[in-house]
Structures are given as structure tokens and as C-alpha cells.
C-alpha positions in Angstrom: 76.3 67.1 193.0 75.8 70.0 190.6 74.9 73.4 191.9 71.3 74.5 192.1 69.5 76.0 189.2 69.0 79.4 190.9 72.8 80.0 190.7 72.6 80.0 186.9 70.0 82.8 186.6 72.6 84.7 184.5 74.3 83.4 181.5 78.0 83.6 181.0 77.5 86.7 178.7 75.9 88.6 181.6 72.4 88.9 180.1 69.5 89.1 182.5 66.8 86.4 182.6 64.4 88.8 180.8 66.9 89.2 177.9 67.5 85.4 177.7 63.7 84.8 177.6 63.4 87.5 174.9 66.1 85.8 172.8 64.3 82.4 173.3 61.0 83.8 171.9 62.3 85.0 168.6 62.6 82.9 165.4 65.8 80.8 165.2 67.6 82.5 162.3 71.1 83.5 161.5 72.7 85.6 164.3 70.1 84.6 166.9 71.5 83.1 170.1 69.5 81.2 172.7 70.1 80.1 176.3 71.1 76.4 176.6 71.5 74.6 179.9 74.4 72.2 179.7 74.6 69.3 182.1 77.9 67.4 182.2 78.5 63.8 183.3 78.5 64.8 187.0 75.1 66.6 186.7 76.6 70.1 187.1 74.6 72.7 185.3 75.8 75.7 183.3 73.7 78.1 181.2 75.4 79.2 178.0 74.3 81.2 175.0 74.9 79.8 171.6 73.6 80.2 168.1 72.4 77.7 165.7 75.7 77.0 164.0 77.6 76.8 167.2 75.2 74.0 168.4 75.6 72.3 165.0 79.4 72.3 165.3 79.2 71.1 169.0 76.8 68.2 168.4 77.3 67.4 164.7 73.6 67.8 164.0 72.2 69.2 160.7 70.0 72.2 160.7 66.8 70.3 160.0 67.2 68.4 163.2 67.5 71.6 165.2 64.3 72.9 163.7 62.5 70.1 165.6 63.5 71.8 168.8 62.3 75.3 167.8 59.6 76.3 170.3 57.9 78.5 167.7 57.4 75.5 165.4 54.8 72.9 166.0 56.5 69.5 165.6 55.1 66.2 167.0 56.9 64.2 169.7 60.2 63.0 168.2 63.2 60.9 169.2 66.0 60.9 166.7 69.3 59.0 166.9 72.2 60.6 165.0 75.9 59.9 164.6 77.0 62.0 167.6 73.8 62.9 169.4 70.2 62.1 170.2 67.5 64.7 169.6 64.6 64.7 172.1 61.3 66.6 171.5 58.9 65.3 174.1 56.2 67.7 175.3 58.1 70.6 176.9 61.4 68.7 177.0 63.6 69.8 174.1 67.1 68.4 174.6 70.2 67.2 172.7 71.9 64.3 174.3 75.6 63.4 173.6 77.8 60.8 175.2 79.3 63.3 177.6 76.7 66.1 178.1 73.0 67.0 177.9 71.8 70.3 176.3 68.4 71.7 177.3 66.8 74.4 175.2 63.8 75.6 177.3 65.3 75.3 180.8 63.5 78.4 181.9 60.1 76.8 181.5 58.7 76.2 185.0 57.2 72.9 183.9 60.7 71.6 183.0 62.4 72.6 186.3 61.4 69.4 188.1 62.7 67.3 185.2 66.1 69.2 185.3 66.4 68.5 189.1 65.6 64.8 188.5 68.1 64.6 185.6 70.8 66.2 187.7 70.3 63.6 190.4 70.4 60.7 187.9 73.6 62.0 186.2 75.2 62.5 189.6 74.3 58.9 190.6 75.5 57.6 187.3 78.8 59.5 187.7 79.5 58.0 191.1 78.4 54.5 190.0 80.8 54.7 187.0 83.6 55.8 189.3 82.9 53.1 191.7 83.0 50.4 189.0 86.3 51.8 187.8 87.7 51.7 191.3 86.6 48.0 191.6 88.7 47.1 188.6 86.2 46.9 185.8 87.8 47.2 182.4 85.9 49.7 180.3 85.7 49.7 176.5 87.8 52.9 176.4 90.7 51.2 178.4 90.4 48.3 175.8 91.0 50.9 173.1 94.0 52.3 175.0 95.5 48.8 175.4 94.9 48.3 171.7 96.9 51.4 170.9 99.7 50.2 173.1 99.7 46.9 171.4 100.0 48.6 168.1 103.4 50.0 169.0 104.7 46.4 169.6 103.5 44.9 166.3 105.9 44.9 163.3 103.5 44.4 160.4 99.9 44.7 159.6 99.2 41.0 159.2 100.6 40.2 162.7 98.5 43.1 164.1 95.3 41.7 162.6 96.0 38.3 164.0 96.8 39.6 167.5 93.9 42.0 167.4 91.4 39.2 166.8 93.0 37.2 169.6 92.9 40.2 171.9 89.3 40.9 171.0 88.3 37.3 171.9 90.2 37.5 175.2 88.7 40.9 175.9 85.2 39.7 175.3 85.7 36.8 177.7 87.2 39.1 180.3 84.3 41.6 180.0 81.8 38.8 180.3 83.4 37.5 183.5 83.8 40.9 185.0 80.3 41.9 184.0 78.9 38.8 185.7 80.8 39.8 188.9 79.4 43.3 188.7 75.9 42.1 188.1 76.2 39.6 191.0 77.5 42.3 193.3 75.3 45.2 192.4 72.4 43.5 190.6 72.3 46.4 188.1 74.3 47.4 185.1 75.5 51.0 184.7 73.9 52.4 181.6 75.7 54.8 179.3 75.1 58.5 179.9 72.9 58.8 176.8 70.6 56.1 178.0 70.3 57.6 181.5 69.3 60.9 180.1 66.9 59.3 177.6 65.3 57.3 180.3 64.8 60.5 182.4 63.1 62.2 179.5 60.8 59.3 178.8 59.9 58.9 182.5 59.1 62.6 182.9 57.0 62.7 179.7 55.1 59.5 180.4 54.5 60.4 184.1 53.2 63.8 183.1 50.8 62.5 180.5 49.6 59.8 182.9 49.0 62.3 185.6 47.1 64.7 183.3 45.0 61.8 182.1 44.1 60.7 185.6 43.3 64.3 186.7 41.0 64.7 183.6 39.3 61.4 184.4 38.6 62.5 187.9 37.0 65.7 186.6 35.1 64.0 183.8 33.1 61.4 185.5 31.3 63.7 188.0 30.6 66.2 185.3 29.2 63.6 182.9 27.0 62.0 185.7 25.7 65.5 186.6 24.9 66.2 183.0 22.9 63.1 182.6 20.7 64.0 185.6 20.4 67.7 184.8 20.8 68.9 181.2 21.6 72.6 181.6 23.8 75.1 179.8 26.4 75.2 182.6 26.8 71.4 182.7 27.0 71.3 178.9 29.7 73.9 178.9 31.7 72.0 181.5 31.5 68.8 179.4 32.4 70.7 176.3 35.6 71.9 177.9 36.4 68.4 179.2 36.0 67.0 175.8 38.3 69.6 174.2 41.0 68.7 176.8 40.4 65.0 176.2 40.9 65.4 172.5 44.1 67.3 173.0 45.7 64.9 175.5 44.7 61.9 173.3 46.6 63.4 170.4 49.6 64.1 172.6 49.7 60.6 174.1 49.1 59.0 170.6 52.1 60.9 169.2 54.4 59.7 172.0 53.2 56.1 171.7 53.6 56.1 167.9 57.2 57.4 168.2 58.1 54.7 170.8 56.5 52.0 168.7 58.3 53.2 165.6 61.6 53.2 167.5 61.1 49.7 168.9 60.3 48.4 165.5 63.5 49.7 163.9 66.7 48.1 165.1 68.8 50.5 163.0 67.3 53.6 164.7 68.0 52.1 168.1 71.5 51.2 167.1 72.1 54.8 166.2 71.5 55.8 169.8 74.5 53.8 171.1 76.6 57.0 171.1 79.3 55.7 173.5 79.6 52.4 171.6 79.9 54.3 168.3 82.6 56.5 169.7 84.6 53.5 170.9 84.1 51.8 167.5 85.3 54.9 165.7 88.4 55.1 167.8 89.1 51.4 167.2 88.6 51.8 163.4 91.1 54.7 163.4 93.6 52.6 165.3 93.3 49.8 162.9 93.5 52.1 159.9 96.7 53.7 161.2 98.2 50.3 161.7 97.0 48.7 158.4 97.3 50.8 155.3 95.3 48.2 153.3 92.2 48.5 155.5 88.8 49.4 154.1 87.2 52.8 154.5 86.8 53.6 158.2 83.4 55.1 157.7 82.2 51.8 156.1 83.7 49.9 159.0 81.8 52.2 161.4 78.5 51.6 159.6 79.0 47.8 159.7 79.8 47.9 163.4 76.8 50.1 164.2 74.6 47.6 162.4 75.9 44.8 164.6 75.1 46.5 167.9 72.9 44.4 170.2 69.9 46.6 170.8 68.3 44.4 173.4 69.5 46.7 176.2 67.9 49.8 174.7 64.8 47.8 173.8 64.4 46.6 177.4 64.8 50.2 178.5 62.1 51.5 176.1 59.6 48.8 176.5 58.3 49.7 180.0 57.6 53.2 178.9 55.9 52.0 175.8 53.7 49.8 178.0 53.0 52.8 180.3 52.1 55.2 177.5 50.0 52.5 175.8 48.1 52.1 179.1 47.6 55.8 179.3 46.3 55.8 175.8 43.9 53.0 176.7 42.6 55.0 179.7 42.0 58.2 177.7 40.4 56.1 174.9 38.1 54.5 177.5 37.2 57.9 178.9 36.5 59.2 175.4 34.2 56.2 174.7 32.4 57.1 178.0 32.0 60.7 176.8 30.7 59.4 173.4 28.2 57.1 175.2 27.0 59.9 177.4 26.5 62.1 174.3 24.5 59.2 172.7 22.4 58.9 175.8 21.7 62.6 175.9 20.7 62.6 172.3 18.3 59.7 173.0 16.8 61.7 175.9 16.5 64.8 173.8 14.9 62.8 171.0 12.4 61.2 173.4 11.5 64.7 174.8 11.1 65.9 171.2 8.8 63.0 170.4 6.7 63.8 173.5 6.5 67.5 172.4 5.4 66.4 168.9 2.7 64.2 170.3 1.5 67.0 172.5 1.4 69.2 169.5 -0.7 66.7 167.6 -3.2 66.5 170.5 -3.4 70.3 170.8 -3.8 70.7 167.0 -6.6 68.1 167.0 -8.3 69.9 169.9 -8.0 73.2 168.1 -9.6 71.7 165.0 -12.5 70.3 166.9 -13.1 73.5 168.8 -12.9 75.4 165.6 -15.7 73.2 164.1 -17.8 74.1 167.2 -17.1 77.7 166.7 -18.1 77.6 163.1 -21.4 76.0 164.1 -22.0 78.6 166.8 -21.2 81.3 164.3 -23.7 80.0 161.8 -26.4 79.8 164.4 -25.6 83.3 165.7 -26.3 85.0 162.4 -29.1 87.6 162.7 -31.6 86.1 160.3 -35.4 86.0 160.3 -36.9 82.8 161.6 -39.4 81.5 164.0 -36.9 79.1 165.6 -36.6 81.0 168.9 -39.9 82.9 168.9 -41.3 80.8 171.6 -39.3 81.8 174.7 -39.9 78.7 176.8 -39.1 76.3 174.0 -36.4 78.6 172.6 -34.2 78.3 175.8 -34.6 74.5 175.7 -33.7 74.4 172.1 -30.6 76.5 172.8 -29.4 74.2 175.6 -29.9 71.2 173.4 -27.9 72.8 170.6 -25.0 73.6 173.0 -25.0 70.2 174.5 -25.2 68.5 171.2 -22.4 70.5 169.7 -20.2 69.9 172.8 -20.9 66.2 172.7 -20.2 66.1 168.9 -16.8 67.8 169.5 -15.9 65.4 172.2 -16.9 62.5 170.0 -14.8 63.8 167.1 -11.8 64.4 169.4 -11.9 60.9 170.9 -12.4 59.4 167.4 -9.3 61.3 166.2 -7.2 60.1 169.1 -8.3 56.5 168.5 -7.4 56.8 164.8 -4.0 58.2 165.7 -3.3 55.3 168.0 -4.4 52.7 165.4 -2.1 54.4 162.9 0.7 54.4 165.6 1.1 58.2 165.3 0.8 58.4 169.1 2.7 56.3 171.7 1.7 56.2 175.4 
């Protein structure tokens, strides 16, 4: 198995980790080099520094595809199949996968370290599984190409070569089917190409991480929402606000990954572009045929026709479980978001109900104030210092005063009750 990651703290140029991280945080322009972790077929790791054009020459990718991996640019989750490589931009995983190696850009990110360890294990197992099948006598596609080259030397003209090649191809297909059946019956599993092993590791790490974050958020959200419904306070409202912000963010991330997988599953041509090993073998075969037959068609046209005829069921079966998993995660976060929205609607209803009670109390208080104001006006009128014989008689004057106070109070109460009854008849008050 490959060496541990700690043994590659220094790049081959001798730069310290601080210098490597500094180079990784600057814009990717001409002359800028960044640290790449290269994992070979056996899972052995090596950190190298390379510029943009060096990576373009090594992987055959255009510059616009490398911009997708730039950590300073905000690109959505992307899976691109190109002629010689697969570009992966899933969450923190930014990688370039070829048929013989995997290049990771942000290998220093602590969140990517568990993924690198897992990827090393898978590549190591894939390497030994491939070696074991070769030792058991399985004929690989590359050996078929070598046999084809040997057969080319024994053929005299191009017409004979074409006939024998078609015959050889039919025999080779039957041999591969028989031997594949034996391998499947012995091991029960088929060894995937290296690019599919790395792609599956990227998808599993991304889907598992998003699912874990969604479950953690769900565990935090339900108690906070239940507590808010029982006690509406500033602290509880702030907690729910933070949870909702995280929920919106993770929903967008999950949606982007799901949309990318759905787009990939719906396009057979994009999936066919990811068969890097098959395309390499097809390219070698077309070159052999071209060298033997001078009247053959353009090899690039042959390569395009062959890539269109790839059976993408294998890759489709590989991608479908992760699409189902990420779709389930999206359903969970969508359900949680609906629960948050329902809680907000419930809180709004509670607040509206309290506001209605406050308005009703305001109507009652305003009516009471009006009635008391009328009594105060009457008392003020009677209290004016004017001449009159109304209270000249002391004994009768006190009695008249009490009757006046009692009558005024009774009148105010009657007016207040009448107003309340009128409010209820007009449905301005609800009890």
C-alpha cells in the first residue's frame, strides 16, 4: 500500500507546507504553481508542484476545465468527461482522474484527508485485484491489442488483415465472455477500471458527507423548533434563524450534486466519454488498423464512432445508487424545510392571535376611557363656581350630591355595557 500522507509534507521542490499553502491561495495565472497529490494505480501518493500548462499537457484538458477546479472561483458541483481525463468538482474534492492516476488539488484540506486515505485503500485493492485476475489467466483488452499487433506482421495485404481482424474480434469477444463468466462465478464481482474506482470513491465521500450533515442538522432543528413553539424568545428565534440559514445552504449543495448526477445519467454520450481505458484501447486499435490499411478512414472519426457505441450500463449502474442516495438526502432536507416553514406559519398565526387580543383590549380600554371622560365632563360642569340655590340646603344638598354621583356612575356603566354589546353584535370583539 502507498505510504502515509505525513511522509509527503514536503513537495519534491523542497518547499515547506506553508509555502505550498500560500501558492494554493493565489489566483491561478501564468507562472503560478500549485501542489498536486498524485495517486498512482497502486495507491501510492506523491506531492508534486505543477503549473496550469503542465497539468494541461499531462491530462490533455483545456484551460476552461481547469478553472472549474480553482478554489478561488465559485463553481457548482461538476463531473466532466473528457478525451483523456475526468474532471471532478464535488464539494471539497477537486480532482482529475485519468486511466492510470488521480490528481488531487486541495490535498492539504483537513476535510479531504479521510477521502484520500479511503481512495488509497481502494486503489490498492483494485491494483491487487487486477494483478490477481491477470495471474488467473484473464485476457485483458490491452493483451488483445498486442495480439492484434503481432497478427499484423503475419498479414500480407490490407484486405486479408480486415477479414482476419473481424474473425479475431468475434473470437475474442466469445473468449472474453466465457472468461468473464468464469471470473464472475468465482469472485462474484467485476474489477472496474481505475477511473470508475476513483469516481465511485468521490461520489461516495460526497454523498455520505452531505447525508451526514443533513442528519446532524435535522437532529438540531427539531428540538430548537419545538422549543420555539412553546417559548417565543429572542434566543430561540436566533437559533432557528441560524438553522434555517444552514438548511438553505445545504439544500442548494445537495440540489447541485443531484442535478449533476441526473444530467449525467440522462446523457449516454457524456457517460461514454468517461470510459477512459476503453477509449485508450480503441485508440490503439485504430492506430494499428490505420498502419496496416492505408485506405482506412480518419482514426479520429473511428474513435468517435467507437466511443458512441460504448455500453454505458456499467457506469449507469455505478451512478444510480448514489443518485438514489443524494435524492433521498434532498427529500430529507426538503421535508425539514417544510417543517421549518410550517413552524413559521404556526408562529405567525400565534402572533396574529396575540395581536388580535391586544387590539380587542385596546378597544375595551378606549371605550372605558371615553365613558369615564363623559363622567369627568359632567363632574366638571357641576363643579363650576356659579350662583345657585341648588346646594343651599345642607341636608338636602348632600343627598342631591350622592344621587348625582350615583346616577353619573350608573349612566357610565350603562353606556359602557351598551358599547360592548354593540361591538359584539357588529363582530368587532371575539371572546
